[in-house]
C-alpha positions in Angstrom: -52.7 49.6 -128.3 -49.7 49.8 -130.7 -47.1 52.5 -130.3 -47.4 55.2 -133.0 -44.6 55.0 -135.6 -43.0 58.3 -136.7 -40.6 58.4 -139.7 -38.1 61.3 -139.2 -36.3 62.3 -142.4 -33.4 64.8 -142.5 -30.0 64.7 -144.1 -28.5 66.1 -140.9 -28.0 63.3 -138.5 -28.0 65.6 -135.4 -31.5 66.8 -136.3 -32.8 63.2 -136.6 -31.1 62.2 -133.2 -32.6 65.2 -131.4 -36.1 64.5 -132.7 -35.7 60.8 -132.0 -34.7 61.3 -128.4 -37.6 63.8 -127.8 -40.3 61.6 -129.4 -39.2 58.3 -127.8 -39.4 59.9 -124.4 -43.1 60.3 -125.0 -43.7 56.7 -126.1 -43.4 57.3 -129.8 -41.4 54.9 -132.0 -39.0 56.6 -134.4 -37.8 55.4 -137.8 -34.8 57.4 -139.0 -34.0 58.2 -142.6 -31.3 60.5 -144.1 -32.4 61.0 -147.7 -35.5 61.1 -149.9 -35.0 57.6 -151.2 -34.4 56.2 -147.7 -37.7 57.8 -146.7 -39.6 56.2 -149.6 -38.0 52.8 -148.8 -38.9 53.1 -145.1 -42.5 54.0 -146.0 -42.7 50.8 -148.0 -41.4 48.5 -145.3 -42.2 50.2 -142.0 -45.7 51.7 -142.7 -45.3 54.8 -140.5 -48.3 56.6 -138.9 -46.8 60.0 -139.6 -43.7 61.5 -141.3 -41.5 64.4 -140.2 -39.9 65.4 -143.5 -37.1 67.9 -144.1 -37.7 70.0 -147.2 -34.2 70.9 -148.2 -32.2 67.6 -149.0 -29.8 66.8 -151.8 -30.7 64.5 -154.7 -34.4 64.2 -153.8 -36.0 67.0 -151.7 -39.0 66.7 -149.4 -41.3 68.2 -151.9 -40.6 65.4 -154.4 -40.9 62.8 -151.7 -44.3 64.1 -150.7 -45.4 64.3 -154.3 -44.5 60.6 -154.8 -46.3 59.6 -151.7 -49.5 61.3 -153.0 -49.4 59.2 -156.2 -50.2 55.9 -154.3 -53.4 55.0 -152.6 -51.6 53.2 -149.7 -49.4 56.2 -148.8 -51.3 59.4 -149.7 -53.2 59.3 -146.4 -50.0 59.3 -144.2 -49.8 62.8 -142.7 -46.6 64.7 -143.6 -45.2 67.5 -141.5 -42.6 69.5 -143.3 -39.4 70.8 -141.5 -37.9 73.7 -143.3 -35.6 76.7 -142.9 -37.8 78.7 -145.2 -40.5 80.7 -143.5 -42.0 82.4 -146.6 -45.6 82.2 -147.5 -44.8 80.9 -150.9 -42.7 78.0 -149.5 -45.6 77.0 -147.2 -48.1 77.1 -150.0 -45.8 74.9 -152.1 -45.6 72.3 -149.4 -49.3 72.3 -148.6 -50.1 72.0 -152.3 -48.2 68.7 -152.6 -50.0 67.2 -149.6 -48.3 68.3 -146.4 -50.6 68.8 -143.4 -48.4 71.1 -141.3 -45.1 73.0 -141.2 -42.3 73.3 -138.6 -39.6 75.9 -139.1 -35.9 75.6 -138.2 -34.4 76.0 -135.8 -36.6 73.2 -134.4 -38.5 73.8 -131.2 -38.7 70.3 -129.8 -41.7 71.0 -127.6 -43.6 72.6 -130.4 -42.7 69.7 -132.7 -44.0 67.2 -130.1 -47.3 69.1 -129.8 -47.8 69.2 -133.6 -47.0 65.5 -133.9 -49.4 64.5 -131.1 -52.2 66.7 -132.7 -51.8 65.0 -136.1 -51.7 61.5 -134.4 -55.0 62.4 -132.8 -56.4 63.2 -136.2 -55.0 59.9 -137.5 -56.8 58.0 -134.8 -60.1 59.8 -135.3 -59.9 59.1 -139.1 -59.2 55.4 -138.4 -62.1 55.2 -136.1 -64.3 56.8 -138.6 -63.2 54.4 -141.4 -63.7 51.4 -139.0 -67.2 52.7 -138.1 -68.1 53.2 -141.7 -66.9 49.7 -142.5 -68.9 48.2 -139.7 -72.0 50.3 -140.7 -71.7 49.0 -144.3 -71.3 45.5 -143.1 -74.3 45.8 -140.8 -76.4 47.3 -143.6 -75.3 44.6 -146.0 -76.2 41.9 -143.4 -79.5 43.5 -142.7 -80.3 43.8 -146.4 -79.4 40.2 -147.0 -81.6 39.2 -144.1 -84.4 41.3 -145.3 -84.2 40.0 -148.8 -84.1 36.4 -147.6 -87.0 36.9 -145.3 -89.0 38.7 -148.0 -88.4 36.1 -150.6 -89.3 33.3 -148.2 -92.5 35.1 -147.1 -93.6 35.8 -150.7 -92.8 32.4 -152.0 -94.3 30.6 -149.1 -97.5 32.5 -149.5 -97.6 31.7 -153.2 -96.7 28.1 -152.7 -99.5 27.9 -150.1 -101.9 29.2 -152.8 -100.7 26.6 -155.3 -101.1 23.8 -152.8 -104.5 25.0 -151.8 -105.8 25.1 -155.3 -104.2 21.7 -156.1 -106.1 20.2 -153.2 -109.3 21.8 -154.5 -108.6 20.3 -157.9 -108.4 16.8 -156.3 -111.8 17.3 -154.7 -113.5 18.4 -158.0 -111.6 16.1 -160.4 -114.9 15.0 -162.0 -116.0 18.6 -162.7 -114.0 19.9 -165.7 -115.2 23.6 -165.3 -114.1 23.7 -161.6 -110.8 22.0 -162.6 -110.2 24.7 -165.3 -111.0 27.5 -162.9 -108.7 26.2 -160.1 -106.0 25.4 -162.6 -106.1 29.0 -163.8 -105.5 30.2 -160.2 -102.5 27.9 -159.9 -101.1 29.3 -163.2 -101.5 32.9 -161.8 -99.6 32.0 -158.6 -96.9 30.3 -160.6 -96.6 33.4 -162.9 -96.1 35.5 -159.8 -93.4 33.2 -158.5 -91.7 33.4 -161.9 -92.0 37.2 -161.8 -90.3 37.4 -158.3 -87.4 35.3 -159.7 -87.1 37.6 -162.8 -87.1 40.6 -160.5 -84.3 39.2 -158.4 -82.3 38.5 -161.6 -82.8 42.1 -162.6 -81.3 43.3 -159.2 -78.2 41.1 -159.4 -77.5 41.6 -163.1 -74.9 44.3 -163.7 -74.4 44.2 -167.5 -75.7 46.8 -169.8 -78.8 45.6 -171.6 -79.2 45.4 -175.4 -81.4 48.2 -176.7 -83.4 49.3 -179.8 -84.9 52.7 -180.7 -88.6 53.1 -180.0 -90.8 56.2 -179.8 -91.0 57.3 -176.2 -94.7 57.6 -176.4 -95.0 54.0 -177.3 -92.9 52.9 -174.4 -94.9 55.0 -172.0 -98.2 53.7 -173.3 -96.9 50.1 -172.9 -95.9 50.8 -169.3 -99.3 52.4 -168.5 -101.1 49.4 -170.1 -99.1 47.0 -167.9 -100.0 49.0 -164.8 -103.7 49.4 -165.6 -104.1 45.7 -166.6 -102.7 44.6 -163.3 -105.2 46.8 -161.4 -108.1 46.4 -163.8 -108.1 50.1 -164.4 -108.8 52.5 -167.3 -107.6 56.1 -167.8 -106.0 56.1 -164.4 -102.9 58.0 -165.4 -102.8 61.7 -166.5 -100.1 62.0 -169.1 -98.2 65.2 -170.2 -95.7 64.3 -172.9 -94.5 67.4 -174.8 -91.7 65.2 -176.3 -94.2 63.6 -178.6 -92.7 60.8 -180.7 -89.2 61.4 -179.6 -87.3 58.1 -180.1 -84.9 56.7 -177.5 -82.7 53.6 -177.4 -84.1 51.3 -174.7 -85.1 47.8 -173.8 -88.9 47.5 -174.1 -89.6 45.0 -171.3 -87.2 46.6 -168.8 -88.4 50.1 -169.5 -92.1 49.3 -169.3 -91.7 47.1 -166.2 -89.7 49.9 -164.4 -92.2 52.7 -165.2 -95.2 50.4 -164.4 -93.6 49.6 -161.0 -93.4 53.4 -160.3 -97.0 53.9 -161.3 -97.9 51.0 -159.0 -96.1 52.6 -156.1 -97.8 55.9 -156.8 -101.2 54.2 -156.9 -100.6 52.3 -153.6 -99.4 55.5 -151.9 -103.0 56.4 -151.3 -103.5 53.6 -148.8 -107.2 52.8 -148.5 -108.5 55.8 -150.5 -111.3 55.1 -153.0 -110.0 54.5 -156.5 -112.0 57.4 -157.9 -110.2 59.8 -155.6 -106.7 58.8 -156.6 -104.7 60.8 -159.1 -101.4 59.7 -160.7 -99.6 62.0 -163.1 -96.9 61.2 -165.6 -94.9 64.0 -167.3 -91.9 64.0 -169.5 -89.0 66.5 -169.6 -86.0 66.4 -171.9 -82.8 67.6 -170.2 -80.3 68.4 -172.9 -76.7 69.1 -172.2 -73.4 68.4 -173.9 -72.2 65.6 -171.6 -75.2 63.5 -170.6 -78.6 64.4 -172.1 -81.5 62.7 -170.4 -85.2 62.1 -170.7 -86.9 62.5 -167.3 -90.2 60.8 -166.6 -91.9 62.3 -163.5 -94.5 60.2 -161.8 -96.4 62.1 -159.1 -99.1 61.2 -156.6 -100.9 63.1 -153.8 -100.6 60.2 -151.3 -99.1 59.9 -147.9 -95.6 60.8 -149.0 -92.4 59.1 -148.0 -92.6 57.8 -144.4 -89.6 58.9 -142.3 -88.8 55.3 -141.2 -88.1 54.2 -144.7 -86.7 57.4 -146.2 -83.1 56.1 -146.0 -83.9 52.5 -147.0 -86.6 52.9 -149.7 -84.4 51.2 -152.4 -83.7 48.2 -150.3 -86.0 45.2 -151.1 -88.7 43.7 -148.8 -88.1 46.1 -145.9 -91.0 48.5 -146.1 -94.4 48.4 -144.5 -97.4 47.9 -146.7 -98.8 50.8 -148.7 -95.7 52.9 -148.8 -93.5 54.0 -151.7 -90.9 51.3 -150.8 -93.2 48.3 -150.7 -92.0 45.0 -152.1 -89.4 45.0 -154.9 -90.8 47.8 -157.0 -88.3 50.6 -156.3 -85.3 48.2 -156.0 -86.0 46.7 -159.4 -86.8 50.0 -161.1 -83.6 51.7 -160.0 -81.4 48.7 -160.9 -83.1 48.4 -164.3 -82.8 52.1 -165.1 -79.1 52.1 -164.1 -78.5 49.1 -166.4 -79.9 51.3 -169.2 -77.5 54.1 -168.3 -80.0 56.1 -166.3 -81.1 56.4 -162.6 -84.1 56.8 -160.3 -84.7 59.5 -157.7 -87.7 59.6 -155.3 -88.5 62.9 -153.6 -91.2 64.5 -151.6 -93.7 66.3 -153.8 -94.3 70.0 -153.0 -97.8 70.2 -151.4 -97.8 66.6 -150.3 -97.2 63.2 -151.9 -94.3 61.8 -153.8 -92.6 62.3 -157.1 -90.4 59.5 -158.7 -88.0 60.8 -161.4 -86.9 58.0 -163.8 -83.9 59.2 -165.8 -83.1 57.6 -169.2 -80.3 58.5 -171.6 -81.5 60.5 -174.6 -78.8 59.3 -176.9 -78.6 55.7 -178.2 -77.0 53.1 -176.0 -74.6 50.7 -177.8 -75.4 47.0 -177.7 -73.0 44.6 -176.1 -71.1 42.4 -178.5 
């Protein structure tokens, strides 16, 4: 374990020497500095763990040194303990306001100073451990997500390729029967379309650029999304719509908008598990949230299904990690949220009061500029 490095800054050499002797006796390395500029130079080259900084110094005082340290990302987290002859409330507030973490008043009590330094060093170690833990958690989550995506893609594509190979084998056995060939070829085409759709969904997830948009009536976009959803499930009148916004026009990307909302409708439909279709209800309502900074259209999609299972609550937007028949199944939520964010909006999924789930798709109300 490395020895903590303490930068001691005071224009009085005797003060620096006294602190240096006391701190070094307790296995702390001391870097001396005798002016504000020397302190800044030492921070640049020595990277101290903590700074003991005299407030009253000629040319550049401790307040200015601390203020400059706070302007840089690589130095603002270094704890600064001020040493001052002023014991007024106003003086302490001024120092704390520019980033100091503690105060020591002159004449210096060496034992008290050591205790305060050791306390702040413990805080530094705790903070470093937390940062390291967070980094490792992010890395673990990233690796788990990559593994889940890879496994999910392989599973889906292998299944679909198995379908394609199976029907191709059937075609070979019925080559002299045109009707059977056409029927089996149709199944091959459907499987290939699903493979293409998976690839398109993955492209949606990794693409970060803002999409080109045009103005369309919101009702038209919603109708298109519902039609996509109902066509996939061979349904009619499966969604109860409440759209008080009427023909309000928004700037959007038709395919991305309709696919996103259709995916949310699909998740709501599948949230009922094995319930009979005639007992399932999916509601879609529209709310316009107007404010000066970021006016939004919110599309609420509600179901009365099983709700959000606890084991996927924190991971529902990660692809291919959910069990079947839950709100996080497949790529639906992953694609929908990424697509809405590309349009300048967002997606929130919450528990519905009384049971079930509500997905809130947010879309900017104002036009979105096209990319050049």
